[in-house]
N, C-alpha and C positions, 0 to 999 in steps of 0.2 A: 847737576841741572844749573847751566848759568841763569844768574838774577837778572832781571830787566830793569832799566831806569825809566819811571815815569817821566814825561816831557816836562811836567811842570816843576820837577826836582831841579832843573837847569833854567828853564826860561828861556825866552828867545835868544837874548846875547849869549846866554851861556851855551845853548846849542848852538850858535853862530861860531863862537870862538871855538867850541870843541871840533866842528867842522873844519875850521879854517886852519887847524894844525895838520889836516891831512893832505892839504893843497899845495902842490908844487907849481911856481910860476916857471914857463919855458920861454916864452916869447920877449925878444929884447924890446917890442914896442910896448910891453906891458910896464908903465911907469909906476902904478898903484893898483893894486888889487884889492881885495876883502877888507874891509875895516872901516871905511869913511861912507859920505853920503853917496859917492860914485866913485867907479874906476876912471883912471885916468889913462888914456892910450895914445902913444905918439906914435902915428903911421909914418913912415918914410916919405920924402918927397916923390913923385911921380906915381902914386898909388892910390886907387880909389878903394874906399872902404865899403863892404856891403853888408847888410845887417837883415835878419830875418827872425821871426818868432813862431814856435809852435805850443800848443797846449796839450797835454795828455791828461784825460780825465778817467778817474775809476769808474767802472761801469760802462763807458764809451769806447774808450781806447785800449783798456786793459782790465783783466779779470784778475785780481789776487788769487782767486780759487786755484789757479793753475800758472800763473805769472810770478815767479820770484822777484822781490823787490829790486835786487841787484840788477836783474835783466830790464826792469822797468827804468833804472836809472841810466842804465847803458842805452836803451833805445830812445830816450829821452834826449840824449846828447846826438846820437847818431842820426836821426832824423832831421835834426836841425843841421849837422854838417852837411847833409843830402842836398839841402837847400842851398847851400853856400857851394858845393860842387856843381850844381846845375847853373850856377852864375860864371862858371870856369873861375872861381877864386878859390884861395886857400884859407881856410878857416884859422882864426887866431885866438877869439876870447869867447866865453859865454858867461851870462848871468842866468841865474836859476831864480824862480819865484815858486814857493810851495804853499798851498792852503792844505791843512792837515788836522784831522780830527782827534778828540781825544783818546781813541782807542789804540792810537799808535804810540809805541815805546820809542824812547831815544834810541835804543839799539836797532829798531826796525827802519828808522830815518837813516842812521849811519849805514846799514846795508844799501840802501837805495844810493847814497852818495858814493859809496864803494863802488858800484856799477858807473857812476858817473865819473869818478877817477880814474877806472879803467878804459873808458872811453876817451877822457881826455888826453890820457898817456897814448892811446891808440892814434889819435888824430893830431896828436901835438898841439892841443887847445888849452888855455888857460881859464880856470873858472875864477872870475873876477869879483862875484859879488851876487847881490839879488834880495829877496825879500822872504819873510815867512810869515804866515798868519794861521790863525784858527779857521776851522771848517765844520759846519754843523753837519756835513755829509761825509763823503768819502774823501779821497786824496786828489789834489789837482797839481800838476806839475807844469810850470810854464818855462820854457828856455829861450832866451834870446841869444842868437849868434852874431858875432861880427867876423867878417872876412876881408882879406885884401886880395887886390888884382892889380896888375899893372893898369895905369891909366888908358882907359878906352878899350881895354880888352875883356871886359866883361861880356858874356854872352847873355841875350834875353829871348823870350819866346818868340820875338816879333821879327827874325831876320831870316827865316827860310825863305827860299826861292823855288819857284818851278823847275824841276828837274834836279834839285838837290835829293840826295840819298838820304833816307830815313834809317836810323840805326839805333839799336838797343843794346844794352851792355847785360851781361850775366844771361839768367833765364827768367822765366816767368810763372806766375801761377803758384809757386811754392809757399807763400805766406798765406794765402787763401786756405789752401788744403791743411796747412798746419793748424790754422784755426779750427776747420772742420773737425780735425782729430781731437783737439783739446777739448771743443766743446762736446763731442761724442763722450770722450773719457769723463767729462764733469758730469754728465747726466747720469753715466754709469754709477759714480761714485754717490751722487746724491741718492740714487735709488737704493744703493747698499753702501754705508759708510766703511765697510770691511773691504770694498774693492780697492784693489791695488792696480793701477793704471801700468799696462806695458808699452812704452813710448820707444823702445829701443829701434824697432824697425821703422818707426817715422822720425827719428832723429833729424834727417835733412829738413823735412818741412816744417817740423815744430821748432826748429832753429831758426829758421826762414822768418817765422812768425815772432818768436819770442826775443830774438837777438839780432836783427837786420845790421848790415854794414853798408855805411856811405860809400860810394864808388871814388873816392879821392884818388884811387890808384889809376883809374882810367884818366882822370883829369891830367895827372903828371905823364902818363903814356902819350896821349895825345900831344901834349906840348913837346915832347923828344921825338914825335913822329913829324912834327911841323903842321900838324893840322887845326885850324881853327873852325870850331863848330859854328855855323849859321844861326843856329837856334836850339835852345836846351831846355829841358824839363825834368823833374825827377819823379818816377812813377810810384805815388803814394794813393792815387784813387783808381787806379786802373790804365792798362794801356790805352783803350778807346778813347777814356775821357782825356786823357793827357795828349793824346795825337789831336784831338779836337782843339783843345786848348792853343797848341801850336798852329793849327790851321787857321783859327779865328784870330790870334794874335798877328799873324804873319800875311793874313788875305790870301791863302791859298789853300789847294785841297790836297789829298793824299791816297795813294793807292799801298794798300798792305796786303802781301802775300801770305795766306796761311801756312804754305807749306815752309816758309821762312820763318815762322815764330818759334823762338828757342825754349824748350821744356825740358828739365832734367828728368832722367828715367825714374828718381823716385817719387817725383812729383807726378808723372805720368801714372805710376803705379797706383798712388792712392788716388788719383782722380777716378780711375777704373773701379778701385773698391768702394767708392763712394756714389759710384753710377753718374758722374759728372763729365760734363763734355770739356776735355782738355783746352779746346780753343776758347772757349766761354771763360775757363780758368784764367787763361793768359790775357785775354781782352779786358776782363772785369774784375780780377782780384787784384785788390788793392795791396798796399804795404809791403811790396817788392823793393821799394827803394833804389831801382837801378835807374841808369839815366836813359832817357829818349832824346836824340839829337839829330840834327842834320848837318850834313857836310856837302860840299860842290861836288858834283859829279867828276870834276877832276882829281878828286882825292882817293877815287875807288881803288886804285892800284895800292896805296898806301895802307889801305885799311881792310882791304878783302880777306887778308889771311890772319887777322888778328883773333886770337884764341877766344878772347872775351867779348867780342863785338860781332854783331849780327847785323848785315844789311836786311831790314825786312820789308822795304820797299821804297819809295820815291814820292817827292812832291809832284803836284800837278796844279794847272790852272785852278781858281777858286770854282769856276763855273763847272768844274767836272766833280766837285763834291769830295767828299772823303768816304773810300769806300774799302771794304774787305774783300779781296778778291779770291775765291775758292780754286781749289785744284783744278775744278772743272771749269774754270775761268769766268765763273759768275760772279758780278760785282754786288754785294750786299751793304748798304749804307751803314756807316758806323754808327753805333749809339752809345752814349755815356750811360751804362749800366753799372756803374762801380759804386764806390762807398759814396753816399749822401751825408753831409754833416747835419743838416736840418731837415 
């Protein structure tokens, strides 16, 4: 059995130095990484820099009963990269702040940073600094991400026009169902510590919850197709909520057709097992981290056959509101019933 090293054996700077040894810089715009009061970045001329921060709090955003620290680290990076993708930008650097309690060992923190390292490698991002501090409670992770985009090419939430097509990447509802599975298995384990969870048949939805991927692939593909979204947002709090954000920011309404909503077969099977409405799961299940965006109607032929993009509806004048259109043709007002932070 391997031994563990208490954090106080290294101290803050010893821990930083130890973690620094695992970091590889990849971006030419990274002039100085970890080791000073601040990182030095040198974006090239004609570029805009975007920046975003997300917090992950133990007991709120993740449960270490069923979420490995390596996955927590990976997810902390991926959800921030997703925000950059939603701006049509390319992620370049992150800084990481953690508040950690005394019950954590050095090896535990290293495991989390290994997840971050894998995510940085996957998204070609540099980890250039951050901060560490003590916590009287659980683990809190703050990641700030920087990205670059050609000047004037950032996509905001506010550019959608009436008649634009409303599109979504991938499939929806998986992360919510993955959480349902994990919560159920946790309850069974708490009732019987000898209980061994069987998650193999739930691997798709569990993966969607524990280790989501930012859809940078779609950003690159849209560029190759010559498609410039008019508005965009990532789906962290649920499709209905994010659609309403786009509508509010752009001053338009929307029509989403239930028969067009994309759901994967494994997600559908788990929804049926839990007796949950698949439409509800797709509309209100957060943490899918897919992209929701609008494109001009003229781009329909470019996008209609894309295997990982679904046209789920279109934008309408604001006076018509935001509605879900059932198979029977009934219009049901969209309501934000996804995750609420407070």
